[in-house]
N, C-alpha and C positions, 0 to 999 in steps of 0.2 A: 504494499500500499504506500503511496505517495506520502509525504509529509511536508506540511505548511508550518511556517513560523510567522506569527502576525505580530507585528510590533507597533506599539501604540504609544507615543510620548504624551505626558499628561502634567497638567499643572492646575489645581483646584477644579477637577472636572467630576466632583462627586454627583451632579446632577444628571450627568449623561453617561459614565462609564459602565455601568452595569447593563443599560441598554445596547451600548457599544459591543461589549463582549458577548452578551448572550446573543445577539444577530450574528456575530462573526463565528460562534460556536455552532449556531445552527446552520450557517452557510458550509462549514467544513462537513457537518454531519450529511447535509443534502449531496455534498460532492465527494462522499465516501473517501475522505481524506483524513489522515491523523494530523491533529492540529495541535500546536503549543502557542499559548499567547504570552507575549512578554509585555508589560506594563512599565515604562521608563519614567518615574515621576521626577519632577524637577524641583522638589521641595514643597509639596503642596502642605498648606496647613487646614485643609478640610479632610472628610473621610473618604476621599477617594482612592487612597491606597489600601485601605482595610476593606473597601467594596470590592477592589478589584482582586484581592486575594480571596474574599468569598466566592468569587466566580471563577476561581481555578486558575488565576493568572500569577505568573511569576513577577513580582515587584521588584524593580531596582531604585533605589532612591538616590539620585544625583542631582543634588541641588547645584546652583550656579553654572551649568553648562548650556550651550547654546543647542539650538534645535537639531543640527545636523549631528553634532558629538552625541545627543540623546539617541538619536536613530542608530548611529553606528554601534553604540555600547550596546544596544538591545540586539543588533544584528550579530554581533561577535560572540554572544553566548547561546545562539540558537543552533540547531541540528537539521533543520528541514531544507529539502531540496529546492523548495519553493519560499520566497520572502514575499510578504506583503507588509505594506506600510500604511497604516490607516490613522486618522485623527480620532481622540477620544470623544469627539461629540458627533460621530458620524455614524448611521445606523445602515448598514450593508443589507441588499435584500438576500433573500434565501438562496436564489440562484446565482448569486455573485461570482463563486468560486467555480461553480460547474461550467457557466457561460464562457470564463476566461480562460479555463483549462482547454476548453474544446477550440476556441480561438487560438491559442498558442500551439496547440497540437496539431491543428490544420495548416499551420506556418502562416498564419495571416498576421501575426505580430510577435514580438519578443517581450514587449513591455506594454502594460495594459491597465487602462483606469476606467471607472464607470463616469459618467457624467453624475453631476451633484444638483439635487433640487432641495428646497426649504419646504418644511411642513406647511400644512394649510394656516396654521395660525400666526405665521409670521408677517411681521409688518409689510407694507407695500414697497418700501425702499429695499429691505432684504430680498424680498420676492424677486423684484425686477432685477436686481444686481446679479442675483444667481441665475435668472432665466437667459441673462445676455449669452451664457457660454452653453445654455442648451441648444442642441440641434434638433429640427422637427424629426417626428418618427420616420419619415421617409429617408432619412440618412442615419441609420442606425450604427454604421462604423464609420470612422473618419481617421486616416493617418494624420499625426500631427508632429510638431517638432519639438515639443514640451509637454510634460503632464504635471498636474498638482500631486502632491502626497497625501491629499484628504483620502486618496484610496489609488495604491500603485501595487502592482503584481508583476514579479518577474521571476526568474530562475536565479538562483544564487550566483551562477557563474557570470551573469551579466553584472551583477553588484560587485562582486569581486574583481572583475575586469578593469571597471573605472576607479576601484579604490574607495567605493562608498560616498558617503555626503561630505562637502566641503565644510568642515567643522568650525570655520572663521565667520561664516555668513550668519546675521542676525534672523533673516529673512530671505526669502527667494532660494531657499536651500533646493527646493524641489525642482525649479526650473534649471537651475546651474547643474544638477545631477543629470536630468534627463537629456540636457543639451550635450552633455559629456558621452551619454549612451548613443545619442544619435551619431556623433563624431566617431564612435567605437564601431559603428554598423548596425546597430539596433533598430529595428522597426518598431515606432510607438503607434497605438492605436487607442483613441477615445471611443467608448462604447456607449450607445444610447437606448440599446434594446432592454435595457433596465437601468434604474437610476438609484442612488445612494440618498439619504436624507441627511440634510444637514442641521443637526438640533441646536448647535452653537450659532444659529443666526444672531445678527445685531439687533437686540431689543431696542435701540434708542439711537437718534441721531448721533448723538455723543459718542456711542461705542462704534457706529458705522464710520464716523469720520476719524476717529482714533486709530481704527484697525487699518483704514487706507493709508494714513498717514505713516503707520509704522510698515506697512507693506512697501511703500514707495520708497523706502529708505533702503531698498536692496538694489537699487540701479547703480549706485556708485561702486558697490562691491563686486557686482557683476561686470562691470567695466574693468575693474582692477584684474579679476581672475580670467576674464576671457578676452580683454582688449577690446578697443573702440570698434564698433561695427554700427552700421545704419540699424540694425535691428533693435540694437541695445540702446543706442543714442535718441533715436527719434521722440520716443515719449517723454524723456526729461527735458530735451531741448523744446520739444512743443509746451510742456508745461511751464518752462522758463520764459518762453515767449509771451505765454499767456501774462505772467506775472508783469514782464516789461511793458506790454500793451495796455495792461490795467493802469500802471503807473503813468504812463504817457496820457491815457484819456483822463485821468484824476489832473494832471498838470493842466492839460488843455482846458479843462473845465474852469480851473482857477484862474487861469490866464484870461478867461473871457471868450473860448471858442468853444460855445458848447456843441456846435454841429461837428466839429472834429472830435470832441469827445464822444459823442454819439456814435459816429463811424467806427471809432477805436473799439468801443465796446462791442459793437456787432461783431468785429472781427474776432473777438475772443469767444463769441459764442459758436461760431462756424465749425471749428473743429470738434466741439463737442457734438454738434449735430452731425457731422459726418461719422463720426463714431458710432452714434446712437442708429443712424439709418444703416450702417455696415452690420450692425449686429441684431438689429429688430427686424430687416427686411424678411429674414425665412420666416418668423413668425405672423406677419402681415396683422399687425396689432398696433394701431394707432396711438392708444393708450401708453402701450410699452415704450413706444418710440419716445414719447413726451416725456415719460418718466425717466429713461435714460439719458436724454438729453440734458436734464437737470443735473443728474447724478454725475454724468462726464464732466460737466462744466466744473462742479465741486471738486471732483477727483483730479482734474488738470491742476487745480491751484493747490490741491493737497500735495500733489507730486512734486510739484516746483519747491513747495516748503520742506517735504521730506529730503528731497536732494540736497538741498542747503543745508539742512539740520544733519544729514549724514557726514557732511565734510567735518562737523563739529562734534562727531561721535555722540551724538543725540540718541537716548534711548538704549545705549549698549548693557544696560542692565536688566532691561525687561526680562522676566521669566519665560523661558521657551516653554510653550505649550503644542500640543496637537489640536 
C-alpha cells in the first residue's frame, strides 16, 4: 500500500485543525492509502496542538521559524512516498487524494493542487477574492506555472530534487518552491474537478487588508532569490506607479488643477479594472467584476506599501502559520 505524509504548519488554529485533520484522514481512507499526519506548530498559545494530538497527528512544536522551515522540518521526519502540504484551515474533499493520484499515475502532472473556495458564510470580499482564482467547470484541469501550498501533492522525489522550501522567505514560499519545480522539469496542474474549502477566510476588512499587505511583502524576496524578471517585477512596479500617480493627483489638486487631478486618478483605476476583467470574464458575472475592481485597486496600493516596507524588514517577526 502507498503511504502519504501530510504536513500541516499551524499557529493558533484551534478553531479549524480538527476539521482539517479529520477531512485529510477521510480522504486517505477513501484513496486506500496509509497516512501519517504531521502538524508543525509555530508556538501556538491556544489548544491547537492538544487537539491535533487527539486526532492522531504527530505534533512538532517549533516556535520562531519561518513558514518554509516549518514545512521542511515536517517533511524531514516523514516516511511516505507521497508528500502533501495543506494549510491548517483548509478542509479537503473526500475524493482529494484519489483524484490526484489518478491524475499523476496517468502522466498528466507531477505536482498537483485543488482549487480553493470559501464556505457559504464568508463575507463578500473574501468570497470574491477567492473566486478570482477559480476556473469554470468547463476547465477542470489547467497547467500552471506555480501552485499555492494551501494544498499541494507530489512524490517525495520531486521535493528532494529541488531541496524543499526556501527557509528565508516570510511569505511566497509556495510560489518560489513551485517555480523551482517547473525549472526542474515538473509539470504543475491545478484541478477544479473538486474544490477545497478555506475556513480561514478573512472575517473583516482589517484582516483582509492585513493579510494582503503581508503577502505582498514577498515580492522583494522573490526578486532576490530568482533575479529580476518581467513576471516578478510587473506587479510591484505597477503598484509603485499607482502610488506615484496618486501623489501627483493630490499635488495637482492642491496646485489648482482639478481636471489634471481627476485624469490622474482615473489612470490609477484602469490597471485594477484590467485585472478584474481578466479574472472575472470566465465567470460572466458583472457583480464579481465590480467587486474585484475595487479589491484590486486596494491591493495595488497595499502591494506598493508592502514592497516598500519589506525594504525595511517590516513584519519579520510575524508567526508563520498554515
